[in-house]
C-alpha positions in Angstrom: 22.5 22.9 2.9 23.1 21.0 -0.3 19.9 22.1 -2.9 19.0 18.3 -3.2 18.5 18.5 0.7 16.2 21.4 1.2 14.0 20.1 -2.1 13.6 16.3 0.0 13.3 18.6 3.5 10.1 20.9 1.9 8.8 17.5 0.8 9.1 15.6 4.4 7.4 18.3 6.5 4.7 17.8 3.3 4.3 14.5 4.0 4.4 14.7 7.6 2.4 18.0 7.7 -0.2 15.2 5.8 0.2 12.4 7.6 -0.5 14.7 10.9 -4.3 15.5 9.6 -4.9 12.2 9.1 -4.2 10.3 11.6 -3.8 13.0 15.2 -7.3 12.9 14.6 -8.5 9.6 15.6 -9.0 10.2 19.6 -10.7 13.3 19.0 -13.5 11.7 17.5 -15.7 11.0 20.2 -15.6 14.4 21.8 -16.3 15.9 18.2 -18.9 14.1 18.0 -21.0 14.9 20.8 -19.9 18.9 20.3 -20.9 18.9 16.6 -24.1 16.1 17.5 -22.7 14.2 14.6 -23.3 10.1 13.9 -20.9 7.7 13.8 -21.6 7.8 10.0 -20.9 11.4 9.5 -17.8 10.9 11.7 -16.4 8.4 9.3 -16.6 11.1 6.6 -14.3 13.2 8.5 -11.3 11.0 7.6 -12.9 9.1 3.7 -13.4 12.9 2.6 -9.9 14.0 3.4 -8.6 10.8 1.1 -11.8 11.4 -2.2 -9.9 15.1 -1.9 -6.8 14.2 -1.9 -7.1 11.5 -4.3 -9.3 13.1 -7.1 -6.5 16.0 -7.3 -3.3 13.8 -7.8 -3.7 14.0 -11.4 -4.2 17.6 -11.5 -0.9 18.3 -9.4 2.0 17.3 -12.6 -0.4 19.1 -15.1 -0.4 22.4 -12.9 3.0 22.3 -12.0 3.8 22.2 -16.0 1.2 25.3 -16.3 2.5 27.8 -13.7 5.4 26.0 -12.1 6.1 23.4 -9.3 6.9 26.5 -6.7 4.1 28.0 -7.1 2.0 25.2 -7.2 3.6 24.1 -3.9 2.5 27.3 -2.6 -0.8 27.2 -3.4 -1.4 23.7 -2.6 -0.4 25.4 1.1 -2.7 28.0 1.1 -5.5 26.2 0.6 -4.5 23.4 3.0 -4.1 26.6 5.4 -6.8 27.8 4.6 -9.2 24.8 5.2 -7.4 23.9 8.3 -8.5 27.2 9.7 -11.7 26.4 8.8 -12.0 23.4 9.9 -10.9 24.1 13.5 -13.4 26.8 13.2 -16.7 24.5 12.1 -20.2 24.6 14.0 -21.3 21.8 12.3 -20.7 18.0 11.4 -21.5 19.3 7.1 -19.1 22.1 7.0 -16.4 20.4 8.9 -16.9 17.8 6.0 -16.8 20.5 3.2 -13.4 22.1 5.0 -12.1 18.2 5.2 -12.4 17.9 1.3 -10.8 21.1 0.7 -7.9 20.0 2.5 -7.5 16.9 0.9 -7.8 19.1 -2.5 -4.6 20.9 -1.0 -2.6 17.5 0.1 -3.3 16.2 -3.0 -1.4 19.1 -4.6 1.6 19.1 -2.3 2.4 15.7 -2.6 3.4 14.4 -6.0 4.8 17.9 -6.9 7.1 17.8 -4.0 7.7 13.6 -4.4 8.5 14.6 -8.2 11.2 17.7 -7.2 12.8 15.6 -4.5 13.5 12.6 -6.5 14.5 14.7 -9.7 16.9 16.5 -7.3 18.4 13.4 -5.9 21.4 11.2 -7.8 19.4 8.0 -9.0 22.1 6.1 -7.0 20.5 8.0 -3.9 17.2 7.9 -4.2 16.9 5.1 -1.8 18.3 6.9 0.3 15.8 9.5 0.4 13.2 6.6 0.1 14.1 5.8 3.6 13.7 9.0 5.2 10.1 9.0 3.5 9.6 5.6 5.2 11.0 6.4 8.4 8.4 9.9 8.2 5.4 7.6 7.1 6.4 4.8 10.5 6.8 7.6 13.0 4.1 10.4 12.3 1.1 7.7 12.3 2.5 6.0 15.4 3.0 9.2 17.5 0.1 11.3 16.0 -2.6 9.7 17.9 -0.8 10.5 21.3 0.0 14.2 20.4 -4.0 14.4 19.4 -4.9 12.7 22.4 -3.4 15.3 24.3 -4.9 18.4 22.7 -8.1 17.0 23.0 -7.6 16.2 26.9 -6.4 19.7 27.6 -7.5 22.4 24.9 -10.3 21.0 22.8 -10.6 18.8 19.8 -10.3 22.3 17.3 -6.2 22.7 18.3 -5.5 19.1 16.5 -6.0 21.4 13.5 -5.0 24.7 14.6 -1.6 23.0 15.9 -0.9 22.0 12.0 -0.9 25.8 11.1 2.7 26.6 12.2 4.2 23.8 10.1 1.8 24.7 6.9 3.8 28.5 7.5 7.4 26.9 8.2 6.8 24.7 4.9 5.3 28.2 3.1 8.3 29.8 4.1 10.9 27.5 3.7 9.2 26.9 -0.1 9.7 30.6 -0.7 13.3 30.9 0.4 14.9 27.7 -0.8 13.0 26.6 -4.1 13.9 28.4 -7.3 11.3 29.9 -9.3 10.9 28.1 -12.6 9.3 29.3 -15.6 6.1 27.4 -16.9 6.7 24.9 -19.5 4.5 26.0 -22.5 2.3 23.3 -23.7 1.3 21.1 -20.8 0.4 17.9 -21.8 -2.0 15.2 -20.6 -3.6 14.7 -16.7 -1.9 10.9 -16.4 1.0 9.9 -18.6 0.2 6.7 -19.1 2.9 6.0 -21.5 5.0 5.8 -18.2 3.5 2.5 -17.7 5.8 1.3 -20.7 8.3 1.3 -18.2 9.2 -1.8 -17.3 10.4 -1.2 -13.5 8.0 1.4 -12.5 5.2 -0.6 -13.8 6.8 -3.6 -11.2 7.3 -1.4 -8.4 3.4 -0.4 -9.1 2.2 -4.5 -8.8 4.6 -4.8 -6.2 2.8 -2.2 -4.2 -0.5 -3.2 -5.2 0.2 -6.7 -4.2 1.9 -6.6 -1.2 1.1 -3.2 1.0 -2.1 -3.0 -0.3 -2.9 -6.5 0.7 -1.3 -5.4 4.3 -4.2 -2.5 4.8 -6.9 -4.7 4.2 -5.4 -8.2 6.0 -4.5 -6.3 8.8 -7.9 -4.8 9.6 -9.1 -8.2 9.4 -6.6 -9.1 11.4 -7.6 -6.7 14.0 -11.7 -7.9 13.9 -10.0 -12.0 14.1 -8.3 -11.5 17.1 -11.1 -9.1 18.6 -14.1 -10.8 17.5 -12.9 -14.5 17.2 -10.4 -14.8 19.8 -11.3 -12.7 22.2 -8.6 -10.0 22.7 -9.0 -6.8 23.6 -8.7 -3.6 22.1 -5.7 -2.7 24.5 -3.6 -6.2 23.3 -5.1 -6.0 19.9 -3.3 -2.7 20.1 -0.2 -3.7 21.3 0.8 -5.8 18.2 1.5 -2.7 16.2 4.9 -2.5 18.7 6.1 -5.3 16.7 4.6 -4.1 13.4 6.8 -1.0 13.8 10.0 -2.8 15.0 9.8 -5.0 11.9 8.7 -2.0 9.7 12.1 -0.1 11.1 14.7 -3.0 10.5 12.6 -3.3 7.2 13.4 0.6 6.0 17.2 0.6 7.9 17.9 -3.0 5.6 16.5 -1.2 2.7 18.3 1.9 3.0 21.9 -0.3 4.0 21.9 -2.8 1.0 19.4 -1.5 -1.6 22.2 -0.2 -3.5 24.8 -3.4 -3.2 22.0 -6.1 -3.4 19.7 -4.3 -5.7 15.8 -4.1 -5.4 15.1 -8.2 -6.3 16.2 -9.6 -3.1 14.6 -7.1 -1.2 11.1 -7.7 -2.6 11.2 -10.8 -3.1 12.1 -11.7 1.1 9.3 -9.0 1.7 6.5 -10.8 -0.5 7.7 -14.0 1.2 7.7 -13.1 4.6 4.8 -11.2 4.4 2.6 -14.5 2.8 4.1 -16.5 5.8 2.8 -14.6 8.0 -0.7 -14.3 6.6 -0.4 -18.3 6.6 0.2 -18.2 10.5 -3.0 -16.3 10.5 -5.1 -19.0 8.7 -3.7 -22.1 10.4 -6.4 -22.7 13.2 -5.3 -21.9 16.8 -2.0 -20.9 15.8 -2.3 -17.5 16.3 -4.3 -18.1 19.3 -0.6 -17.7 21.0 0.6 -14.9 22.4 4.2 -15.4 21.5 3.2 -16.5 17.8 0.7 -13.2 17.6 3.5 -11.0 18.0 6.4 -13.3 15.6 2.9 -12.8 12.9 3.2 -9.1 13.1 7.1 -8.7 13.2 6.9 -10.4 10.1 4.0 -8.7 8.7 5.8 -5.4 9.4 9.4 -6.8 7.9 7.3 -7.9 5.0 5.3 -5.5 4.2 7.6 -2.5 4.6 10.8 -4.7 2.8 8.3 -4.1 -0.3 6.9 -0.6 0.3 10.7 1.1 0.6 12.0 -1.1 -2.4 9.1 -0.6 -4.6 9.3 2.6 -3.9 13.1 3.4 -4.7 12.6 1.0 -7.6 9.9 2.9 -9.3 12.1 6.3 -9.8 14.9 4.7 -10.9 15.1 5.4 -14.8 12.7 7.9 -15.0 13.8 11.1 -17.1 14.1 14.1 -15.1 11.4 15.6 -17.2 8.9 12.9 -16.8 9.3 12.8 -13.3 6.1 14.4 -12.7 3.8 12.5 -14.4 5.7 9.9 -12.8 4.6 10.6 -9.6 1.3 11.2 -10.3 1.0 7.3 -11.4 2.7 6.2 -8.2 0.4 7.9 -5.9 -2.4 7.0 -7.3 -1.5 3.7 -7.8 -0.6 4.2 -3.9 -4.2 5.3 -3.0 -5.9 2.7 -5.1 -3.8 -0.2 -3.6 -4.7 0.8 0.0 -8.7 0.4 -1.1 -8.5 -2.5 -3.6 -6.6 -4.1 0.0 -9.7 -3.7 2.2 -12.3 -3.4 -0.1 -11.4 -7.0 -2.0 -10.6 -8.9 1.2 -13.4 -6.9 3.7 -16.3 -8.0 0.3 -14.9 -11.7 0.6 -15.2 -11.6 4.2 -18.5 -10.6 4.5 -19.3 -12.8 1.5 -18.2 -16.0 3.5 -19.5 -14.9 7.0 -20.7 -16.9 9.2 -18.8 -19.6 7.8 -16.3 -20.5 10.9 -13.4 -21.3 7.9 -14.2 -17.3 6.8 -11.3 -16.1 8.3 -9.1 -18.6 7.3 -9.9 -18.8 3.7 -9.7 -15.0 3.3 -6.2 -14.9 5.4 -5.4 -17.5 2.7 -6.2 -15.7 -0.1 -4.5 -12.9 1.1 -1.6 -15.1 0.9 -1.8 -15.8 -2.6 -2.4 -12.3 -4.1 0.6 -11.3 -2.5 2.6 -13.8 -3.9 1.1 -12.5 -7.7 3.8 -10.2 -7.7 6.6 -12.8 -7.3 6.9 -13.4 -11.3 7.5 -9.9 -12.0 10.0 -9.5 -9.1 12.0 -12.7 -10.6 12.5 -11.0 -13.9 14.2 -7.8 -12.6 18.0 -7.1 -12.9 20.2 -7.4 -10.6 22.0 -4.3 -8.9 24.7 -3.8 -11.0 22.6 -4.3 -14.4 20.2 -1.5 -13.1 24.1 0.4 -12.7 23.1 1.6 -9.1 26.5 2.9 -8.1 26.8 4.7 -11.6 26.4 8.3 -11.8 23.6 7.9 -14.5 20.9 5.9 -15.7 19.2 5.6 -18.7 15.5 5.7 -19.0 
């Protein structure tokens, strides 16, 4: 296996580990709450503290990699993650479980940006869209499959085995890191935790804006759509959950299209299409009576999956096109912080808007229109992007 493929494989294993840890617990909360005598509010922090730990430590990852080396940082990350996983699976009280979830987040937060920086640095610029496609495929399949795996473990063993089952994958990732990654001498004089000068790079800046306005808005809009379909239109939880199937099909089509056509078309048409498709789907939710039709519901979620994933896949490929190898770690730090911020803002802004408008009968309509408008905010910046030839997507070297 070529060296770039080895680095990418380690990163994808770490990414899958992070997603499994986040999504497999969903079906375990009722049993976990009963056994640990935890309230619903306490159980909500089982997920939140992991995300908080992950977000807080992201800026430290690049700095630590410069200080002690990337291979050592990944090993430290996996050690922290594995230790916290054992402790979380052995927790006898909700308070201790929450503490170990925070430590798990610290481990995961070191793993993702450092692994991402190494993978994109090792990949030739004109091939990074293919790496992004693999990343997006993991991001699609693991959240889709892990709740079912977690449910089986809960039904046939214990919720604790959701944590213990992560240990073999953690160990495998660590062994491959030791076997495949070279030991590099740490660079002296580490820079700042956040290299904000990178925001002057127009491609990275535009990609970050797209992520705020499209995938970030989708996270909030999807939450509101579930509330709308169940509370306002009377759909069951099963029927609402089934709508993630057309969303997944749309996302899969988008990931395949980006991998197939990113080099030939460049990011501009793909991002424009994604922005317009998501806006159209959100307007469909906003039109009174239209979203009550089952066929329209399926179409709306198909378009949401297609639009959001066209933008997330294309934006991640765009973000790292013109980043010099020695600045990839700092760029990865900014990108991951922006991703986390996007998800939080999308849910926070739209949720606050809905709270302010309820119980008006037009509350949901107004919020979906607002979500469509925010999605379109990224369009002017995307239209200014150079074409595929100007970006040098078929060349072997690109200037930063």
